[in-house]
N, C-alpha and C positions, 0 to 999 in steps of 0.2 A: 381415746380421743386425742391425748397429747402426742402419741406416737404418729398419728396421722398428720397432725399439724407440723411436727418436726420434719417428717418426710416431705411435706409440701414446701416448707421453707428451704430445705436442702435442694429440692428439685428446681425451685424457682431461681435460687442463686446459681446453680449450675447452668441452667438455660441462659441466664443473663450473661455469665462469663463467656459461654460459647458464642452467643450472639455478638457480644462486644468484640471478641477475638475475630470472628468472621467479618464483621463490618470494618475492623481495622485492616485486615488483609485486603478486603475489597477496595478500600480507599487507597492503599499503597499501590495496588495494581492499576487503579484509575490514574493515579499520578504518573506512574511509569508509562502506561499505554497512551494516555491522552494529553498529558501536560508537558512532560520532560522534553519531548522532541521539539517543542515550539522554540526553545531557547537555543537549539543546535542548528536549525534549518537556515539556509542561506537564501536571501532574496534581495532584489534591488528596490522593491516597492511593495505595494499592497497586493495581497492574494487572499483567496478564501479556501479553507480546508474544512469540510463538514466534520462535525464531532465524531461521527462513526467511522471515519477513514482511519486506516492503520498505516503508519510510516515506521520503517525500521532502518537503523543506521542513518538517522536523519542528518548527521554531519556530512554525509555524502549525497545529499539531495539539494538541488538548487531549483528554486521555483521562480519563474518569470513574473513580471508585473502583470496584474489583472488576470492572473490564471485562476481557474476554479476547479477544485477537486471535490467531486460529488460524494454522496453517501456510499458507505461500504466499499470504497476503493482501497486497494492495497498497493502501496508503493514501497518495495523492499530493496534498498540499495545493499551492496555488499561491503565488506570491510575495505576492499580496495577498488571496487567498481562504483562509479557515480551514476546518478540519474539526474539528467539536466532537462528541465521542462521550460520551454520558451514562453514568451509573453503572449497574453490573450489566448491561452490554451483552455479548451473546454473538455471536461471529462464527464461522461455519463456515469450513472450508478454502476457499481460492481466492476469497475475497470481494475485490472491487475497488471502492474508493471514490475517485473522481476529482473534484477541485475545479476543475480546468481541463482544457482540451482544445486541440488544435492548431487554428490558423486554417484556413480553407478557400478562400482567394482563389486564383484560377486563374493569376494572373500572377507569383506568387512561389512557389518550391518550398516544400512543406509544412514541411520540416525547418527552414527559415529564418524561418517566420512566428511572430509573437508569440503566446504562449499566451493563450487567452481563457476566461473563466469567467462563469457566470451568478450567482455569489454563493457564500456559505458553505454548506457541507454541515453540517446539524445533525441528529444522531440523539439522541433523548431517552432517558430512563432506562428500564431494564427491557425492552430490545428484543432480538430474536433475528434475526440475518440468517443464513439457511441457506447451504449450500455453493454456491459459484459465483454468488452474488448480485453484481450490478453496480449501483452507485449513482452517478448523474451529478451534475454541478455544479448548485448552487443548490437542491438537494432538502432539505426539512425533513421529518423523520419523527416522528410523535407518540409519546407515552409508551405502552409496553407493546405495540408493534406487532411482529408476526412476519411476516417476508418469506420466502416459500417458496424452496426451492432453485432455482437456474437462472433467477431472475427478474431483470428489468432495471427499476430504479426511475428514471423520467424526470421525474416530477412529485411535488409534495408529497403526503404521506400525512397527512391532518388528523384522521383518526378514531382516537382512542386505543383501545387494547386490541382491535385488529382483526388479521385475517390477510389478507395480500395475496400474489398470485402471478401469474406469467405474464410475457410480453414484449409490450408493456410491462406492468408490474405493475398488477393490477386487484383491487378488493375481492372477497374470497371470503366471509368471515363474521366475526362477532365472536368474541373469545375467551370461553370458558366460565368 
């Protein structure tokens, strides 16, 4: 009977240690993923970022006044490429903005390759990015543009107050 009790106490103490260690790692990850970027981001005024959004290299992200980043959005700036979001920007859920991408050389594993980018991503004031929109490196979007849901923006959108959609995004019509 005593051996069973001793085994039980050892088992419980091991489980407790493992759980405490796991919860500690989870807490540190939460601080890194959801809290640390808040102190590095640049903005002129109030903005909203949903808690499930993911921002990387936040020291290179500038968010305009009254802008709204919805849930599950990923905004990943590069070490040298910025993402500049204008005032009154609306982002639907699952929007992805990438300022850099992986290299594609065949003689080096992709994971080990240096990140490459075509330049800063600049989204002007009063734009609306629908759900699941992807914006790639080096893209500039003019003022008042609406990008339809599930679109991929690979090139600059220079026509202000217009609506774009598709893969890749193409001009649909002007806003009324």
